[in-house]
C-alpha positions in Angstrom: 105.2 68.8 121.9 102.3 68.9 119.5 99.9 71.8 119.6 97.3 73.8 117.6 99.3 76.8 116.4 97.9 80.1 115.1 100.5 81.8 112.9 98.1 84.2 111.2 94.8 85.5 112.4 93.4 84.9 108.9 93.9 81.2 109.0 92.8 78.4 111.4 95.2 76.8 113.8 97.4 74.0 112.5 98.7 70.9 114.1 102.4 71.5 114.5 105.4 71.1 116.8 105.8 73.7 119.5 108.4 74.1 122.3 107.6 72.4 125.5 106.2 74.8 128.1 108.0 75.5 131.4 106.7 77.2 134.6 108.1 80.7 135.2 106.5 81.9 138.4 105.2 81.0 141.8 102.2 78.7 141.7 102.7 77.6 138.1 102.8 74.0 137.0 102.9 72.1 133.8 99.9 69.9 133.2 99.1 67.2 130.6 96.0 68.6 128.8 93.2 66.0 128.5 90.4 68.2 127.1 90.0 71.8 125.9 86.7 73.3 124.7 86.4 75.0 121.3 84.2 77.8 122.6 83.2 80.9 120.6 85.6 82.9 122.9 88.4 80.6 121.7 87.6 81.3 118.1 87.7 85.1 118.7 91.0 84.6 120.5 92.4 82.7 117.5 91.3 85.3 114.9 92.4 88.3 117.0 88.9 89.8 117.3 88.4 89.4 121.1 88.7 92.6 123.1 91.6 91.1 125.1 93.7 90.3 122.0 97.2 91.6 122.0 97.9 90.7 118.3 100.9 88.6 119.5 101.8 85.6 117.3 102.3 82.7 117.2 99.8 81.6 119.8 98.2 78.4 121.0 94.4 79.0 121.4 92.4 77.7 124.3 91.3 79.5 127.5 90.5 76.7 129.8 90.6 72.9 130.0 91.1 69.8 132.1 94.5 68.5 132.8 96.6 66.4 135.1 99.8 67.6 136.8 102.8 66.0 138.3 100.8 65.6 141.6 98.4 63.2 139.8 95.3 65.4 140.5 92.7 66.0 137.8 92.1 69.8 137.6 89.9 72.2 135.7 91.9 75.3 135.0 91.3 78.7 133.6 94.2 80.4 131.8 95.1 84.1 132.0 95.4 86.1 128.7 98.3 84.1 127.2 99.7 82.9 124.0 100.3 79.5 125.5 96.7 78.2 125.5 95.2 74.8 126.3 95.0 73.2 122.8 98.3 71.5 123.2 99.7 68.3 124.7 100.9 70.4 127.7 100.4 73.9 129.0 101.4 75.9 132.1 98.7 76.7 134.6 98.6 78.8 137.8 97.4 76.3 140.3 95.6 79.1 142.1 93.4 79.5 139.0 92.4 75.9 139.0 90.2 73.5 141.0 90.6 69.8 141.8 87.7 68.0 140.1 85.3 65.6 142.0 85.9 61.9 141.7 84.2 60.5 138.6 84.5 63.7 136.5 84.5 63.2 132.8 87.2 65.6 131.3 85.4 66.0 128.0 82.1 66.9 129.7 83.7 69.3 132.1 85.7 71.0 129.3 82.6 71.2 127.2 80.2 72.6 129.8 82.2 74.9 132.2 82.7 77.8 129.8 79.2 78.0 128.2 77.6 77.4 131.7 79.9 79.9 133.3 78.4 82.9 131.5 74.9 82.5 132.9 76.1 81.0 136.2 78.3 84.0 137.0 75.6 86.4 135.8 73.0 84.9 138.1 75.3 84.4 141.0 77.6 87.4 140.9 76.0 90.2 138.8 72.3 89.8 139.7 71.3 87.4 142.4 68.4 85.3 141.0 65.7 84.8 143.6 63.7 81.6 143.7 60.6 81.7 141.5 61.7 84.7 139.4 61.2 84.6 135.6 64.0 84.7 133.1 64.3 85.6 129.4 67.3 84.0 127.6 68.1 86.1 124.5 70.0 83.8 122.2 69.4 80.1 121.5 73.0 79.0 120.7 75.0 76.6 122.9 75.4 79.1 125.7 71.8 80.1 125.6 70.6 76.5 125.8 72.9 76.0 128.7 71.6 79.1 130.4 68.1 77.5 130.5 69.5 74.7 132.5 71.5 77.0 134.8 68.5 79.3 135.4 66.3 76.3 136.2 69.0 74.8 138.6 69.4 78.2 140.4 65.6 78.4 141.0 64.0 80.3 138.1 60.3 79.8 138.1 59.6 80.5 134.4 62.1 80.6 131.5 61.5 82.0 128.0 64.0 81.8 125.2 64.2 84.1 122.1 66.5 83.5 119.2 66.9 82.9 115.5 66.3 79.5 113.9 64.8 78.6 117.2 62.5 76.0 115.7 65.6 73.7 115.2 66.2 73.6 119.0 62.7 74.2 120.4 62.3 70.6 121.6 65.7 70.6 123.2 64.9 73.9 125.0 61.6 72.6 126.2 63.2 69.5 127.6 65.8 71.7 129.4 63.0 73.6 131.1 61.9 76.5 128.8 58.2 77.3 129.1 58.1 79.2 125.8 60.2 80.1 122.8 60.0 83.2 120.6 61.4 83.4 117.1 63.3 86.5 116.1 63.2 85.7 112.4 59.8 87.3 111.5 58.8 90.9 110.7 59.9 93.4 113.5 56.3 94.2 114.4 55.4 90.5 114.8 58.5 89.8 116.8 57.8 92.7 119.1 54.3 91.5 119.7 55.5 88.0 120.5 58.1 89.2 122.9 55.5 91.4 124.6 53.2 88.5 125.1 55.8 86.0 126.2 58.4 88.0 128.1 56.9 91.4 129.3 56.9 90.4 132.9 60.3 88.7 133.2 62.6 89.7 136.1 65.9 89.0 134.5 67.2 88.9 130.9 70.3 86.9 130.0 71.5 88.5 126.8 73.9 86.6 124.6 73.1 88.7 121.4 73.4 92.4 122.0 73.3 94.6 118.8 70.0 95.4 117.0 68.1 92.4 118.5 68.7 93.7 122.0 67.5 97.2 121.3 64.3 95.9 119.6 63.7 93.4 122.4 64.2 96.0 125.1 61.7 98.4 123.6 59.1 95.6 123.0 59.3 94.2 126.5 59.2 97.6 128.3 56.4 98.8 126.1 54.3 95.8 127.0 55.2 95.7 130.7 52.2 96.2 132.9 54.1 97.4 135.9 57.1 99.4 134.8 58.1 100.0 138.4 58.9 96.4 138.8 62.7 95.7 138.6 64.0 94.4 135.3 67.7 93.3 135.3 69.3 93.0 131.9 72.6 91.2 131.9 74.8 91.5 128.8 76.9 88.3 128.5 77.6 88.0 124.8 77.6 90.0 121.6 77.1 87.6 118.7 74.6 89.9 117.0 76.7 93.1 117.3 79.3 94.9 119.5 77.0 97.9 120.0 73.3 98.4 120.6 71.2 101.5 120.1 69.4 101.4 123.4 66.3 103.7 123.4 66.6 106.4 126.0 63.0 106.0 126.9 63.7 102.4 128.0 66.0 103.8 130.7 63.6 106.5 131.8 60.2 104.8 131.6 61.0 101.6 133.5 63.0 100.4 136.5 65.6 98.9 134.2 69.2 98.0 135.2 71.7 97.0 132.5 74.9 95.3 133.6 77.6 93.3 132.0 79.0 89.9 133.0 82.4 88.8 131.9 86.2 89.3 132.4 86.6 92.4 134.5 83.1 92.8 135.7 83.5 89.6 137.7 86.8 89.4 139.5 89.2 86.4 139.4 88.5 85.5 143.1 84.7 85.5 142.5 85.2 83.3 139.4 87.3 80.8 141.2 84.9 80.7 144.2 82.1 79.6 141.9 83.9 76.9 140.0 83.6 74.0 142.5 79.9 74.2 142.6 79.5 74.4 138.9 81.9 71.5 138.3 80.1 69.4 140.9 76.8 70.1 139.1 78.2 69.0 135.8 79.8 65.8 137.3 76.5 65.0 139.1 74.6 65.3 135.8 72.5 68.2 136.9 73.7 70.1 133.8 73.7 68.2 130.6 76.0 69.0 127.6 76.1 67.7 124.1 79.8 67.3 123.6 81.9 65.7 120.8 85.6 64.9 121.3 88.0 65.6 118.4 91.7 64.7 118.4 94.2 67.5 118.5 95.6 66.3 115.2 92.2 67.1 113.6 92.0 70.6 114.9 91.7 72.2 111.4 88.7 70.0 110.6 87.1 70.9 114.0 87.7 74.6 113.3 85.7 74.3 110.0 82.7 72.9 111.8 81.2 76.2 112.6 77.6 75.1 112.4 77.9 72.3 115.0 75.0 72.1 117.5 77.2 70.3 119.9 80.2 71.6 121.8 83.5 70.5 120.3 86.2 69.4 122.7 89.8 69.0 121.6 91.6 66.0 123.2 95.4 66.3 122.9 96.0 62.9 124.4 94.3 59.5 123.7 
């Protein structure tokens, strides 16, 4: 079969021949892959930088996708940590880690939206239960952050603020998605702190896709400006595009009713993930979550990999 193959972590995947996959355990099945999202998590898998990397090569990247098995059913699947990913004409899935998609599902839309939506969906459903009318700050205005606005709105958030870099480029899109305000993180630290204090000091939940220095600065600014520091503030760490570590000020933990939790592999169990997938897939299929997706043929995977500045979500389509 043809696949995107990573032979060195320093180079992008290449379109090459690869041995056909075969099931090896109970519940496993081979599926024809129809669509696989090129998510940031997939890029870190392919360059060996993700915390789950085992340094084993060669590997086929791809952590999820949409495929059709011998039973004829269209499925969304999530793969375990494996070197046999979804960016290939076929892959092996554990049927227990998949869901049958609703009638009318668009494989490209589902493959594009499930992963970026899953971060905020799981955070607000499994790590901190969002209550109707609560306010949310989304820290990070990339694809996942933009999707988080839609997810938070769908799950009942009353007011949503987004803070990020180069936010002017996507401000109109964020507003259309339901954001009540945006805060640029590109100015002088004092100005950014004042803006965050004015716009987000009274939020109930923070969905943090940045971490690193921006998180430490935002946390200090929000808590300093908070009128009632006894009011619960739940800070959920989902991504770390701005840094793997953050110098959290100790006063933030002592001077406010602040809870910091993570949301991702390990902090949310496989059973909980699987239990949430049908509702999320149904929301995408029904059009309640919108995604800007672009399909790219598997043969053009190297070109897709080079498109690091894309505002849309790239989806690899192994079959016509």
